C-alpha atoms as one frame of an Amber mdcrd trajectory, in Angstrom:
protein
  -0.003  -0.018   0.022   1.497   3.181  -1.159   0.573   6.083   1.376  -0.539
   9.401  -0.234   2.276  11.208   1.726   4.762   9.154   0.053   3.308  10.139
  -3.398   3.497  13.769  -2.259   7.155  13.322  -1.111   8.062  11.642  -4.542
   6.582  14.778  -6.336   8.717  17.060  -3.917  11.877  15.178  -4.280  11.661
  14.981  -8.023  10.802  18.624  -8.662  13.261  19.910  -6.148  16.404  17.920
  -6.813  16.135  16.432 -10.218  13.924  19.261 -11.755  12.452  17.325 -14.698
   9.329  18.742 -16.275   5.990  18.666 -14.301   4.569  16.468 -17.144   7.321
  13.899 -16.805   6.779  13.709 -12.994   2.941  13.375 -13.366   3.215  10.827
 -16.074   5.852   8.717 -14.340   4.039   8.790 -10.988   0.736   8.162 -12.750
   2.089   5.065 -14.477   3.321   3.926 -10.912   0.231   4.264  -9.147  -1.647
   2.615 -11.979   0.592  -0.339 -12.098  -0.697  -3.793 -11.087   0.544  -4.619
  -7.478   0.762  -0.937  -6.487  -2.144   0.136  -4.255  -3.138   3.602  -3.197
  -6.383   4.722  -1.670  -8.576   6.548  -4.205  -6.411   6.111  -7.082  -8.716
   8.113  -9.323  -8.322  11.179  -6.858  -4.606  11.000  -7.059  -4.508  10.519
 -10.864  -6.705  13.658 -11.035  -4.459  15.457  -8.719  -1.508  14.487 -11.047
  -3.366  15.943 -14.006  -3.983  19.117 -12.082  -0.377  19.251 -11.038   0.773
  18.853 -14.658  -1.649  21.560 -16.025  -1.004  24.121 -13.465   1.895  25.591
 -11.532   0.420  24.672  -8.208   2.106  22.652  -5.571   0.984  18.782  -5.668
  -0.490  18.984  -2.282  -2.818  21.768  -3.313  -3.797  19.760  -6.517  -4.644
  16.914  -4.211  -6.774  19.023  -1.923  -8.562  20.299  -5.051  -9.061  16.881
  -6.657 -10.297  15.639  -3.153 -12.806  18.490  -2.836 -13.993  17.933  -6.260
 -14.453  14.089  -5.687 -16.147  14.665  -2.463 -18.206  17.431  -3.996 -17.040
  20.197  -1.293 -18.055  23.496  -2.647 -16.016  26.784  -2.294 -12.802  25.218
  -0.912 -10.371  27.991  -0.842  -7.384  27.366   1.637  -4.821  29.396  -0.433
  -5.130  32.207  -2.855  -5.493  30.607  -6.312  -6.849  27.367  -5.201 -10.042
  27.957  -6.949  -8.221  27.991 -10.244  -7.069  24.387  -9.728 -10.442  23.195
  -8.772 -11.587  23.401 -12.419 -10.819  20.333 -14.467  -7.623  20.502 -16.342
  -7.908  20.854 -20.040  -8.358  17.678 -21.962 -10.086  15.849 -19.143
């Protein structure tokens, strides 16, 4: 079982130390959590958060909050300035 905090830490380490494109991070981690034998709670929420991360300049954790809010139908969630922008579905989804 992959804990969501581990996924967030993977994003942080990759973007901080290796500096690949956000799309590359999202793609690689999306493949990882979709792989057979890898389990993560609410995989669709995490895939949505990775899509939001790829499509915006927001931190992954903010994208995860937005994806969770949408999945749970929580209206008006604005913890940080600009969070409402990432609550919208990324283009192409």
